[in-house]
C-alpha positions as CSV (number, residue, x, y, z in Angstrom):
1,L,-3.9,16.8,-16.9
2,G,-3.2,17.4,-20.6
3,H,-3.8,14.6,-22.9
4,L,-4.9,11.3,-21.0
5,R,-2.5,8.9,-22.7
6,Y,-1.6,5.4,-21.5
7,E,1.9,6.4,-20.1
8,K,0.0,8.9,-17.9
9,G,-1.2,6.0,-15.7
10,A,-4.9,7.2,-15.1
11,D,-6.1,3.6,-15.0
12,L,-3.5,3.0,-12.3
13,L,-4.7,6.1,-10.3
14,I,-8.3,4.7,-10.6
15,E,-7.5,1.4,-9.3
16,A,-5.5,3.1,-6.2
17,W,-8.5,5.4,-5.7
18,K,-10.8,2.5,-5.1
19,I,-8.7,1.5,-2.1
20,Y,-8.0,5.1,-1.0
21,I,-11.8,6.2,-1.1
22,S,-12.7,3.1,1.2
23,R,-10.5,4.4,3.9
24,F,-11.2,8.2,3.3
25,P,-14.8,8.4,2.1
26,N,-15.3,12.1,2.1
27,S,-12.6,12.7,-0.7
28,E,-12.9,13.5,-4.2
29,L,-10.7,12.7,-7.1
30,I,-10.6,15.0,-10.2
31,I,-9.3,13.8,-13.5
32,A,-8.6,16.6,-16.0
33,G,-7.5,16.2,-19.4
34,S,-8.6,15.5,-23.2
35,I,-9.2,11.9,-23.8
36,L,-7.8,10.8,-27.1
37,P,-9.6,8.9,-29.7
38,G,-9.6,5.2,-29.0
39,S,-8.8,5.9,-25.3
40,T,-11.3,5.2,-22.5
41,I,-11.5,6.2,-18.7
42,N,-13.5,3.9,-16.9
43,I,-15.0,5.6,-13.6
44,T,-18.5,3.6,-13.8
45,N,-20.0,3.4,-10.2
46,I,-17.2,5.7,-8.7
47,N,-19.0,8.6,-7.5
48,S,-16.0,10.3,-5.8
49,I,-14.3,10.8,-9.2
50,K,-15.1,13.9,-11.2
51,L,-13.8,13.9,-14.8
52,I,-13.1,16.9,-16.7
53,S,-12.6,15.5,-20.1
54,N,-11.3,18.4,-22.2
55,Y,-7.8,20.2,-22.4
56,L,-7.3,22.9,-19.8
57,D,-6.2,26.3,-20.8
58,D,-3.8,28.2,-18.5
59,D,-6.3,29.9,-16.4
60,Q,-8.5,26.7,-16.0
61,Y,-5.4,24.9,-15.0
62,S,-4.2,27.3,-12.4
63,D,-7.6,27.5,-10.9
64,L,-7.7,23.8,-10.6
65,I,-4.4,23.5,-9.1
66,L,-5.2,26.2,-6.5
67,D,-8.5,24.6,-5.5
68,C,-6.8,21.1,-4.9
69,D,-5.2,19.7,-1.8
70,Y,-2.9,17.7,-3.7
71,G,-1.8,16.9,-7.3
72,I,-0.9,13.6,-8.6
73,L,0.8,12.7,-11.7
74,P,0.9,8.8,-11.9
75,Y,3.1,8.4,-14.8
76,R,4.2,4.9,-15.8
77,F,7.6,5.9,-16.8
78,G,9.4,8.9,-16.8
79,T,7.6,12.3,-16.9
80,N,6.3,14.6,-19.7
81,S,7.6,17.7,-18.0
């Protein structure tokens, strides 16, 4: 969520998701946040990942959190919260 910077670990989450989805094939991962210039999120050939590539306002954020079963914040170091 927020800006998808390197330290937020989206690439680590995607690699872990590849293992998870092989065990739980009816799951969906939603990655939400603005992609900064020069950054990439590679979800090629992973149909179980939905990318919302824009910054979420408070209402969008609340709706997404309420609709999800789990929230994962895969920070590489510390947190931004």
